[in-house]
C-alpha positions in Angstrom: -11.9 -19.8 33.2 -13.9 -16.6 33.4 -17.5 -17.1 34.5 -20.2 -14.6 33.5 -21.8 -12.9 36.4 -25.4 -11.6 36.6 -25.3 -8.5 38.7 -26.8 -8.6 42.2 -29.4 -6.2 43.6 -26.8 -4.7 45.8 -24.4 -3.9 43.0 -27.2 -2.5 40.9 -28.1 -0.2 43.9 -24.5 0.9 44.0 -24.5 1.7 40.3 -27.7 3.7 40.6 -26.2 5.7 43.5 -23.0 6.3 41.6 -24.9 7.5 38.6 -26.9 9.9 40.8 -23.7 11.2 42.3 -22.4 11.8 38.8 -25.2 14.3 38.2 -23.8 16.5 40.9 -21.8 19.7 40.0 -18.4 19.1 38.5 -16.8 21.0 41.3 -17.3 17.9 43.5 -15.3 16.0 40.9 -12.1 18.0 40.8 -8.5 17.5 42.0 -6.7 20.2 43.8 -4.8 21.0 40.6 -8.0 21.7 38.8 -8.2 18.5 36.7 -11.5 16.5 36.6 -11.4 13.1 38.3 -13.2 9.9 37.3 -14.4 6.8 39.2 -11.8 4.1 38.7 -12.0 0.5 39.7 -10.7 -3.0 39.1 -11.5 -6.6 40.1 -10.0 -8.8 42.7 -9.3 -12.6 42.5 -13.0 -13.4 43.3 -14.3 -11.0 40.6 -15.5 -8.4 43.2 -15.3 -4.8 42.2 -12.5 -2.9 44.0 -12.4 0.9 43.9 -9.0 2.4 43.2 -7.3 5.8 42.9 -7.8 7.4 39.5 -5.3 6.3 36.9 -6.4 9.1 34.5 -8.0 12.5 34.7 -9.5 14.8 32.1 -6.9 17.1 30.6 -9.0 19.0 28.1 -11.8 18.6 25.5 -11.3 19.2 21.8 -14.5 20.3 19.9 -15.6 22.7 17.2 -15.2 25.7 19.5 -11.6 25.0 20.5 -10.7 24.3 16.9 -12.4 27.5 15.6 -14.9 25.6 13.4 -18.1 27.4 12.9 -21.2 27.2 10.7 -19.2 28.6 7.8 -16.3 26.2 8.0 -18.5 23.4 9.3 -18.7 22.1 12.8 -17.8 18.6 13.6 -20.7 16.3 12.7 -20.9 12.7 13.8 -17.2 11.9 13.6 -16.4 8.2 13.5 -12.7 7.6 14.0 -9.4 8.9 15.4 -5.8 8.4 14.3 -2.5 9.8 15.8 0.8 10.1 14.1 3.5 11.9 16.1 2.0 15.2 17.4 -0.9 15.2 14.9 -4.4 14.0 15.6 -6.7 13.1 12.7 -10.4 13.3 13.3 -12.6 11.5 10.7 -15.5 14.0 10.4 -17.7 11.5 8.5 -20.9 13.5 7.9 -18.9 16.4 6.6 -16.9 14.2 4.2 -13.5 15.2 5.5 -10.6 14.6 7.8 -9.7 17.3 10.4 -6.0 17.4 11.1 -5.2 18.8 14.6 -1.6 19.6 15.8 -0.5 19.4 19.4 1.8 22.5 19.8 2.7 24.7 22.7 0.5 22.6 25.0 -2.6 23.2 23.0 -4.5 21.5 20.2 -4.7 23.6 17.1 -6.4 23.1 13.7 -3.7 22.4 11.2 -5.7 21.7 8.0 -8.9 20.3 6.5 -8.5 17.2 4.2 -11.5 16.7 2.1 -10.1 15.6 -1.3 -7.2 14.1 -3.2 -5.6 15.8 -6.2 -5.7 13.6 -9.3 -8.0 11.0 -8.0 -11.4 10.1 -9.4 -13.5 11.1 -7.7 -11.4 13.7 -5.9 -13.9 14.5 -3.1 -14.4 12.0 -0.2 -17.8 10.6 0.5 -18.7 9.3 4.0 -15.1 8.5 5.1 -15.0 6.2 8.1 -11.3 5.8 9.0 -7.8 7.1 8.3 -4.3 5.9 8.6 -1.0 7.9 8.1 2.3 6.1 7.6 5.6 7.3 8.9 6.4 8.9 5.6 3.3 11.0 5.7 1.2 9.0 3.2 -2.5 9.2 4.0 -5.0 6.3 3.6 -8.7 7.1 3.8 -11.5 4.5 4.1 -13.7 6.3 1.6 -16.8 4.3 2.3 -19.2 6.1 0.1 -16.9 5.9 -2.9 -16.3 2.2 -2.4 -12.5 2.5 -2.1 -9.6 3.0 0.2 -7.7 6.0 -1.3 -3.9 6.5 -0.8 -2.3 9.9 -1.3 1.0 11.5 -0.3 1.4 14.2 2.4 0.5 16.9 -0.1 -2.8 15.1 -1.0 -1.6 13.9 -4.4 -3.4 10.7 -5.4 -1.3 7.6 -5.5 -3.7 4.7 -5.8 -7.1 3.3 -4.9 -7.7 0.0 -3.2 -11.0 -1.3 -4.7 -13.3 -4.3 -4.7 -11.2 -7.4 -5.6 -12.2 -9.2 -8.8 -11.2 -12.5 -7.1 -13.8 -15.2 -6.9 -13.5 -15.3 -3.2 -15.2 -11.9 -3.0 -18.9 -11.9 -3.7 -19.2 -9.6 -6.7 -22.8 -8.8 -5.8 -21.6 -6.9 -2.8 -20.4 -3.3 -2.7 -16.9 -2.7 -1.5 -17.5 -0.8 1.8 -14.3 -0.3 3.8 -15.0 0.6 7.4 -11.7 0.4 9.2 -8.1 0.2 7.9 -4.5 -0.2 9.0 -1.1 -0.5 7.3 2.0 -2.5 8.3 5.6 -1.5 8.0 5.9 -3.3 4.6 3.0 -1.2 3.2 0.4 -4.0 3.3 -3.1 -2.7 3.9 -5.7 -4.5 6.0 -9.3 -3.5 5.9 -12.5 -4.4 7.7 -15.1 -4.4 5.0 -18.9 -4.3 5.7 -20.6 -7.7 5.0 -17.3 -9.5 4.7 -16.8 -12.1 7.5 -13.8 -14.0 6.1 -11.4 -11.9 8.1 -9.4 -8.8 7.3 -9.2 -8.0 3.6 -5.5 -7.9 2.7 -3.7 -5.9 -0.1 0.0 -5.8 -0.9 1.8 -2.5 -1.0 1.2 -2.2 -4.8 -2.6 -2.6 -4.3 -2.8 -6.2 -5.2 -5.5 -8.2 -3.4 -3.9 -11.3 -1.7 -6.8 -12.7 0.3 -8.0 -12.7 3.9 -6.4 -13.2 7.3 -7.7 -13.8 10.8 -11.2 -15.1 10.2 -13.0 -15.4 13.5 -13.6 -18.9 14.8 -17.1 -20.2 14.5 -18.7 -21.4 17.7 -21.4 -24.1 17.1 -22.9 -26.3 19.7 -23.4 -30.0 18.9 -27.2 -29.6 19.3 -27.3 -26.8 16.7 -25.2 -28.8 14.3 -27.4 -31.9 14.6 -30.6 -29.9 14.3 -29.5 -28.2 11.1 -27.8 -31.2 9.6 -30.4 -33.9 10.2 -33.7 -32.3 11.0 -34.1 -29.2 8.9 -35.2 -29.3 5.3 -33.0 -27.8 2.6 -35.3 -24.7 2.4 -35.1 -24.3 6.2 -31.3 -24.5 6.2 -31.1 -21.9 3.4 -33.5 -19.6 5.2 -31.9 -19.9 8.6 -28.6 -18.3 9.8 -25.5 -20.1 8.5 -22.5 -21.1 10.6 -20.3 -18.2 9.6 -17.6 -16.2 11.3 -18.3 -12.8 12.8 -17.1 -9.5 11.3 -14.4 -7.6 13.2 -15.4 -4.2 14.7 -12.1 -2.4 14.8 -8.3 -2.9 14.5 -5.0 -1.3 15.5 -1.4 -2.3 14.6 1.2 -2.1 17.3 4.9 -1.2 17.2 5.8 -4.9 16.6 3.5 -5.1 13.6 0.8 -7.3 15.2 -2.8 -6.4 14.6 -5.1 -6.0 17.6 -8.7 -6.6 16.6 -12.1 -6.4 18.4 -15.5 -7.9 17.9 -18.8 -6.7 19.3 -21.2 -9.3 17.8 -21.3 -12.4 20.0 -23.5 -14.5 22.3 -22.8 -13.3 25.8 -23.1 -16.9 27.1 -20.0 -17.8 25.0 -18.0 -15.6 27.4 -18.5 -18.4 30.0 -16.3 -20.9 28.2 -13.9 -18.5 26.5 -15.4 -19.4 23.0 -15.8 -15.7 22.5 -12.6 -13.6 22.6 -13.6 -9.9 22.1 -9.9 -8.9 21.8 -7.5 -10.7 19.6 -3.9 -10.1 18.6 -3.2 -11.4 15.1 0.2 -12.4 13.7 1.0 -12.4 10.0 -0.8 -15.7 9.5 -4.0 -14.4 11.2 -3.5 -16.6 14.3 -4.6 -15.1 17.6 -1.5 -14.8 19.9 -3.0 -12.6 22.6 -1.6 -13.6 26.0 -4.3 -14.3 28.6 -2.5 -15.1 31.8 -5.1 -13.8 34.3 -8.0 -15.6 36.1 -10.3 -13.3 34.1 -10.1 -12.9 30.3 -9.8 -9.4 28.8 -13.5 -8.8 28.1 -14.2 -5.5 29.8 -16.7 -5.6 32.7 -17.1 -8.9 34.5 -20.5 -7.8 35.9 -23.4 -6.5 34.0 -27.2 -6.2 34.2 -29.4 -8.2 31.9 -32.1 -6.5 29.9 -33.0 -4.7 26.7 -31.7 -1.3 27.7 -28.7 0.1 25.7 -26.8 0.2 29.1 -27.3 -3.5 29.8 -25.3 -6.6 28.7 -21.6 -7.3 28.5 -19.1 -4.8 27.3 -18.9 -4.2 23.5 -15.4 -3.2 22.8 -15.8 -0.9 19.8 -12.1 0.2 19.5 -8.7 -0.4 20.9 -5.3 1.3 21.0 -1.9 0.0 22.1 0.7 2.1 24.0 4.4 1.8 23.3 4.8 -0.1 26.6 2.5 -2.9 25.3 -0.4 -1.8 27.5 -3.6 -1.9 25.5 -6.7 0.1 26.1 -10.2 -1.0 24.9 -13.2 1.2 24.7 -16.7 0.0 25.7 -19.4 1.7 23.8 -22.2 0.3 26.0 -21.2 2.1 29.2 -18.5 4.5 27.9 -15.7 2.8 29.8 -12.0 2.3 29.2 -10.2 -0.9 30.2 -6.4 -0.9 30.4 -4.6 -4.3 30.2 -0.9 -5.2 30.5 0.8 -7.5 28.0 -0.3 -10.5 30.1 -3.9 -9.7 29.8 -4.2 -8.4 33.4 -6.6 -5.6 34.0 -4.7 -2.5 35.3 -7.7 -0.1 35.7 -11.1 0.7 34.3 -12.9 4.0 34.3 -15.5 6.0 32.4 -19.3 6.4 32.2 -22.1 7.8 30.1 -23.6 11.1 30.9 -23.3 14.9 30.5 -20.5 15.6 33.1 -16.9 16.2 32.3 -15.1 13.0 31.3 -18.4 11.2 30.5 -19.7 10.2 27.1 -23.0 10.1 25.2 -21.7 7.7 22.6 -18.0 6.9 22.8 -16.9 5.4 19.4 -13.1 5.6 19.0 -9.9 5.7 21.1 -6.3 6.7 20.3 -3.2 7.8 22.3 -0.4 10.3 22.0 2.4 9.2 24.3 0.5 8.1 27.5 -2.4 10.5 26.9 -5.7 8.9 25.8 -8.1 10.4 23.3 -11.8 9.3 23.2 -14.1 10.4 20.4 -17.8 11.0 21.2 -19.9 11.0 18.0 -22.9 12.4 19.7 -21.1 15.3 21.5 -18.9 15.8 18.4 -15.9 16.1 20.7 -12.7 14.5 21.8 -11.9 14.1 25.5 -8.2 14.0 26.3 -7.2 12.0 29.4 -3.7 12.2 31.0 -2.2 9.9 33.6 -2.4 10.8 37.3 0.6 10.2 39.7 -1.0 6.8 40.4 -1.3 5.9 36.7 2.3 7.1 36.0 3.7 5.0 38.8 2.0 1.9 37.4 3.4 2.6 33.9 6.9 3.3 35.3 6.9 0.0 37.2 5.8 -1.9 34.1 8.4 -0.2 31.8 11.3 -0.7 34.3 10.5 -4.4 34.3 10.5 -4.5 30.5 13.9 -2.8 30.5 15.3 -5.3 32.9 15.6 -2.9 35.9 13.9 -5.3 38.3 15.0 -3.8 41.6 13.7 -0.3 40.5 10.5 -1.9 39.2 9.9 -3.6 42.5 10.4 -0.2 44.3 7.8 1.4 42.0 5.3 -1.3 42.7 5.8 -0.8 46.4 4.9 2.9 45.8 1.8 1.7 44.0 0.9 -0.4 47.1 1.2 2.7 49.3 -1.4 4.4 47.1 -3.6 1.3 46.7 -3.2 -1.5 49.2 -5.9 -3.6 47.5 -4.1 -3.8 44.2 -3.3 -7.5 43.4 -1.2 -6.4 40.4 1.3 -4.6 42.7 1.9 -7.9 44.6 2.3 -9.7 41.3 4.6 -7.0 40.0 6.9 -7.1 43.0 6.9 -10.9 42.8 7.9 -10.9 39.2 10.6 -8.3 39.7 12.2 -10.0 42.7 11.9 -13.4 41.1 14.2 -12.0 38.4 16.6 -11.2 41.2 16.6 -14.9 42.2 14.6 -14.1 45.4 12.4 -17.1 44.9 11.1 -17.7 48.4 10.2 -14.1 48.9 8.5 -14.0 45.4 6.4 -17.0 46.4 4.8 -15.0 49.2 3.9 -12.1 47.0 2.4 -14.4 44.4 0.4 -16.0 47.2 -1.0 -12.6 48.2 -1.8 -11.9 44.5 -3.5 -15.4 44.1 -1.2 -15.9 41.1 -1.0 -19.7 41.1 0.9 -19.9 37.8 3.8 -17.6 38.9 3.7 -19.1 42.4 4.3 -22.5 40.8 7.2 -21.1 38.7 8.8 -19.5 41.8 8.4 -22.7 43.8 10.1 -24.8 41.2 13.0 -22.3 41.0 13.2 -22.2 44.8 13.2 -26.0 45.0 16.0 -26.1 42.5 18.0 -23.5 44.3 17.5 -25.2 47.7 18.7 -28.6 46.2 21.8 -26.9 44.7 22.7 -25.2 48.0 22.2 -28.4 50.0 23.4 -31.0 47.6 26.3 -32.2 49.9 24.0 -32.6 52.8 21.5 -34.4 50.6 24.3 -36.7 49.3 25.5 -37.2 52.9 22.0 -38.2 54.1 21.5 -40.4 51.1 24.9 -42.0 51.7 23.9 -42.5 55.3 20.6 -44.0 54.3 22.4 -46.5 52.1 25.6 -47.2 54.0 24.3 -47.3 57.6 21.9 -50.2 56.9 24.8 -52.0 55.1 27.1 -51.6 58.1 24.4 -52.7 60.5 23.7 -55.7 58.4 27.4 -56.5 58.2 27.8 -56.2 61.9 24.8 -58.4 62.5 26.1 -61.0 60.1 29.5 -61.0 61.7 28.0 -61.4 65.1 25.9 -64.2 63.8 28.9 -65.9 62.3 30.9 -65.5 65.6 28.0 -67.0 67.6 27.7 -69.9 65.1 31.4 -70.5 65.3 31.4 -70.6 69.1 28.4 -72.9 69.1 30.2 -75.2 66.7 33.3 -75.3 68.9 31.2 -76.2 71.9 29.5 -79.1 70.1 32.8 -80.5 69.0 34.2 -80.3 72.6 31.1 -82.0 74.0 31.3 -84.6 71.3 
């Protein structure tokens, strides 16, 4: 169980020195190939910070200048969200009431078109859009926040339908319908995070029919709070005080297997101690959280933080998430501008990022997406998108993970050994090698790697398999020993009995002779 840590004075000093170093000229932060580098770290078994090689580096920055947007066409202005489909990047330019479509072509990012309306809809113009989704057929969904709808249109921007406030009794008719984030599954069902709705994700069928809510966040209530409100507060006090209600989701992303990853940022940091708060969830069709958490530390972002009122203090607030095709998911922390990459078991692969004015740093990171293995981070204050691409170290980690998924365990183990050469203090490399060679039935060797990784669960699995293998190999010896244990005492007993009978017989003969 993960325990919250209050940062020590020493760690605080390290962070201050690191921040000071970050103010230095970017030339001190460059690889020999000209790419910017970034401080990367992870955590060991004891939750101590371990510096590691960079898993990602800055590839380029997309902004109004690179896209050719000027005062006449309108520069990016407080964009709120990103979406990627194939080689197209969609930037939700909220304050300009439009979607900016960018195409990756010839190794550059070029403006493709501006989407600010739908033909045939009413109204046609967007108003304060917050999110966008594009399905494989090219149909575009826009969370048209200011027009109280989600609008669907085809690739040529022809209006198809609006998803509006449900007339159902479960939806408070006094509230406006304010869709903030959206996603669509392979069957065309739309899921929306709607402001002031804490019953879960609002769900619509492909034809626009409202069918309810899924994935309401669990309510965490202490016994003391329940007793106080139930037995000691007056009716008026109970109505005036906060109710025991679920928390609204912050963001969502649907993966290739049609599961929805969702994040929350509103929680009591002390609930992280017991695991009552799970900032990242993976929801199935029933809304049940099925995220795998097989590490000593839950996927919550930073394990250490400073306490205080500053916007830089407190636990990570994971404002967005994206899932790569290799099942590695990356969460974005808006508090400190950091990215956290986790494998499908919930194990932290790497973390990097910071706030500031240097290359690769953010003023207010708000959205994350990916194209292949490249990561895109949107900064609403800088009005820009920073593109990160994997380093050799990062690519080796990904290759090792993907080879394991594809059943090529020997090659996967070799790649993890290469990772170890680049980072000898990387527990996941030991775990990766152990998992790979365990698949090759090298159980005793795998146990040693799991021991080095402090992976008790996999060590236990390897031990059970090794014990089973040893018993099968030595079954005849075991049977022989068991037989010996059983038969030898019987033989000895029989011999002793026979000797006793002989002695008794001889004594009987002597008595008869003397008589």
